[in-house]
Backbone as a chain_set.jsonl record, in Angstrom:
{"seq": "MPDFQPYTLDLAACRVQVGELKAFLGTSPALGEKALRKFLLPRTHLPALVGLYNPSLARPDRLAWE", "coords": {"N": [[68.924, 60.409, 31.775], [67.169, 61.339, 34.72], [64.978, 63.622, 35.319], [65.396, 65.937, 37.898], [64.004, 68.259, 40.197], [63.319, 71.174, 42.08], [62.499, 70.429, 45.594], [61.604, 71.05, 48.7], [61.717, 69.586, 52.269], [58.832, 69.06, 53.76], [57.615, 68.216, 57.08], [55.381, 68.485, 58.469], [54.022, 68.126, 56.015], [54.468, 65.377, 54.988], [54.005, 63.996, 57.72], [50.962, 63.982, 57.136], [50.694, 62.552, 54.637], [51.852, 60.216, 55.175], [49.917, 58.904, 56.821], [48.012, 58.876, 54.706], [49.174, 56.973, 53.58], [48.632, 54.896, 54.905], [46.546, 54.466, 55.405], [45.599, 54.152, 52.046], [47.253, 51.471, 51.841], [45.718, 49.55, 53.249], [43.499, 49.359, 51.844], [43.837, 47.156, 50.194], [44.89, 44.106, 49.987], [46.391, 43.125, 48.302], [47.985, 45.364, 46.244], [49.141, 46.117, 43.58], [52.064, 47.499, 41.316], [51.809, 49.356, 39.678], [49.438, 51.024, 40.56], [50.038, 51.731, 42.846], [52.302, 53.629, 42.663], [51.347, 55.625, 41.213], [49.579, 56.356, 42.724], [51.343, 57.585, 44.806], [52.498, 59.473, 43.021], [51.246, 62.147, 43.047], [52.226, 62.635, 45.696], [54.956, 63.979, 46.631], [56.352, 64.009, 48.895], [56.557, 61.753, 50.573], [58.543, 59.655, 48.985], [60.873, 61.218, 49.269], [60.644, 61.092, 52.168], [61.785, 58.507, 52.742], [64.277, 59.083, 51.772], [65.293, 60.058, 53.879], [66.036, 58.535, 55.439], [68.857, 57.623, 54.353], [72.068, 57.518, 55.577], [73.659, 59.332, 54.106], [72.594, 61.606, 52.952], [71.938, 64.98, 53.831], [69.67, 66.513, 53.873], [67.53, 66.01, 51.625], [66.709, 67.663, 48.66], [66.123, 67.98, 45.719], [63.986, 66.372, 43.745], [63.211, 62.814, 42.017], [61.866, 61.07, 39.494], [62.501, 59.264, 37.677]], "CA": [[69.235, 61.299, 33.124], [66.081, 61.914, 35.735], [65.023, 65.141, 35.462], [65.849, 66.833, 38.767], [62.675, 68.88, 41.083], [63.19, 71.488, 43.315], [61.945, 70.256, 46.198], [61.542, 71.201, 50.264], [60.656, 69.072, 52.948], [57.706, 70.17, 55.017], [57.44, 67.452, 57.502], [53.953, 68.083, 58.38], [52.985, 67.128, 54.994], [55.103, 64.56, 55.594], [52.963, 63.272, 58.447], [49.467, 63.313, 56.532], [50.828, 61.521, 53.539], [52.221, 58.705, 55.792], [48.59, 58.546, 56.962], [47.268, 58.855, 53.761], [49.888, 55.669, 52.956], [48.557, 53.76, 55.346], [44.805, 54.157, 54.313], [45.706, 53.584, 51.197], [47.541, 50.221, 52.089], [44.936, 48.89, 54.043], [42.364, 49.046, 50.677], [43.524, 46.257, 49.329], [45.89, 43.533, 50.566], [47.493, 43.012, 46.984], [48.516, 46.539, 45.695], [50.221, 46.834, 41.852], [53.074, 48.616, 41.445], [50.682, 50.455, 39.037], [48.801, 51.616, 41.929], [51.03, 52.384, 44.153], [52.995, 54.65, 41.626], [49.529, 56.401, 40.753], [49.023, 56.784, 44.399], [52.655, 58.346, 45.472], [53.066, 60.324, 42.102], [51.57, 63.63, 43.54], [53.157, 62.922, 47.148], [56.391, 64.267, 46.904], [57.599, 64.252, 50.583], [56.756, 60.44, 50.863], [59.859, 59.466, 48.511], [61.516, 62.621, 50.287], [61.185, 60.899, 53.743], [62.718, 57.669, 52.229], [65.453, 59.477, 51.449], [66.099, 61.043, 55.018], [66.596, 56.87, 55.973], [70.119, 57.015, 53.858], [72.653, 58.832, 56.391], [74.94, 59.767, 53.436], [71.789, 62.382, 52.686], [71.348, 65.456, 54.635], [68.554, 66.842, 53.582], [66.483, 66.414, 49.82], [66.994, 69.236, 48.099], [65.434, 67.614, 44.736], [63.674, 64.944, 43.794], [63.084, 62.874, 40.17], [60.833, 59.899, 39.471], [63.188, 57.867, 36.847]], "C": [[67.543, 61.755, 33.119], [66.254, 63.774, 35.045], [64.395, 65.851, 37.172], [64.606, 68.049, 39.564], [63.773, 69.816, 41.777], [63.099, 71.005, 44.308], [62.582, 70.784, 48.043], [60.705, 70.353, 51.089], [59.972, 69.267, 53.603], [57.742, 68.598, 55.757], [56.042, 67.327, 57.987], [53.191, 67.476, 57.384], [53.705, 65.977, 54.751], [54.317, 63.297, 56.232], [51.684, 62.904, 58.163], [49.424, 62.814, 55.541], [51.127, 60.343, 54.242], [50.319, 58.199, 56.461], [47.863, 58.163, 56.039], [47.883, 57.17, 52.971], [49.306, 54.785, 53.756], [47.365, 53.439, 55.334], [44.668, 53.339, 53.555], [46.077, 51.749, 51.251], [46.486, 49.42, 52.667], [43.5, 48.545, 53.07], [42.175, 47.83, 50.256], [44.431, 44.905, 49.931], [47.264, 42.777, 49.215], [47.542, 44.452, 45.925], [49.71, 46.269, 44.154], [51.015, 47.31, 42.329], [52.858, 49.682, 40.987], [49.833, 51.222, 39.557], [49.134, 52.336, 42.574], [51.824, 53.517, 43.463], [51.809, 55.921, 41.426], [49.43, 57.123, 42.211], [50.041, 57.697, 44.699], [52.879, 59.387, 44.253], [52.823, 62.3, 42.711], [51.853, 63.771, 44.899], [54.179, 62.797, 47.092], [56.837, 64.101, 48.321], [57.373, 62.765, 50.994], [57.669, 59.951, 50.405], [60.731, 60.32, 48.842], [61.87, 61.876, 51.808], [61.837, 59.776, 53.705], [64.184, 57.983, 52.47], [66.365, 59.576, 52.923], [66.865, 59.788, 55.853], [68.851, 56.381, 55.139], [70.582, 57.885, 54.622], [73.75, 59.715, 55.475], [73.798, 61.411, 52.939], [71.573, 63.665, 53.655], [70.181, 66.209, 54.454], [67.932, 66.848, 51.905], [66.307, 67.109, 50.049], [66.14, 68.751, 46.314], [64.889, 66.328, 44.407], [63.422, 64.399, 42.16], [62.486, 61.329, 40.472], [61.841, 59.063, 38.72], [64.925, 58.45, 36.797]], "O": [[66.855, 62.23, 32.216], [67.081, 64.578, 34.617], [63.232, 66.147, 37.449], [64.697, 69.021, 38.813], [64.905, 69.403, 42.025], [64.308, 70.814, 44.441], [63.758, 70.82, 48.407], [59.488, 70.218, 50.957], [60.47, 69.92, 54.52], [57.909, 67.689, 54.944], [55.49, 66.227, 57.961], [52.228, 66.715, 57.475], [53.11, 65.479, 53.795], [54.048, 62.193, 55.758], [51.154, 61.893, 58.623], [48.315, 62.454, 55.147], [50.558, 59.336, 53.821], [49.838, 57.07, 56.36], [47.064, 57.243, 56.215], [47.292, 56.467, 52.153], [49.426, 53.636, 53.331], [47.003, 52.265, 55.263], [44.095, 52.255, 53.667], [45.309, 50.906, 50.787], [46.621, 48.252, 52.305], [42.635, 47.733, 53.396], [41.104, 47.292, 49.973], [44.487, 45.347, 51.079], [48.376, 42.251, 49.267], [47.043, 44.359, 44.804], [50.938, 46.318, 44.092], [51.047, 47.641, 43.515], [53.298, 50.763, 41.378], [49.456, 52.201, 38.911], [48.695, 53.436, 42.909], [51.808, 54.526, 44.169], [51.933, 57.12, 41.673], [49.226, 58.298, 42.514], [49.597, 58.827, 44.897], [53.593, 60.321, 44.618], [53.615, 63.239, 42.783], [51.775, 64.894, 45.397], [54.701, 61.724, 47.395], [58.049, 64.116, 48.537], [58.122, 62.454, 51.92], [58.245, 59.422, 51.356], [61.812, 59.841, 48.498], [62.918, 61.983, 52.444], [62.663, 59.703, 54.615], [65.02, 57.367, 53.132], [67.553, 59.319, 53.115], [67.839, 59.869, 56.602], [69.644, 55.457, 55.319], [70.014, 58.974, 54.705], [74.511, 60.563, 55.941], [74.486, 62.359, 52.56], [70.801, 63.304, 54.543], [69.794, 66.522, 55.58], [68.019, 67.843, 51.186], [65.879, 67.586, 51.1], [65.475, 69.701, 45.901], [65.388, 65.283, 44.827], [63.41, 65.184, 41.211], [62.664, 60.647, 41.481], [62.032, 57.974, 39.262], [65.796, 57.752, 36.279]]}, "num_chains": 1, "name": "protein.A"}
């Protein structure tokens, strides 16, 4: 069972992290899963932002990695 942590969505931080992701993806055409995971772990707003694309979620308020 994943360990869910409380989370508050911050759209300004999301915008910054999306910019960081764009720069990161531009560094190499062949990034692996390990590199992407290492990049995403400290950036909690990016996975939460993906959750907004699910119309059944009102606002993400908990996050878990596994």
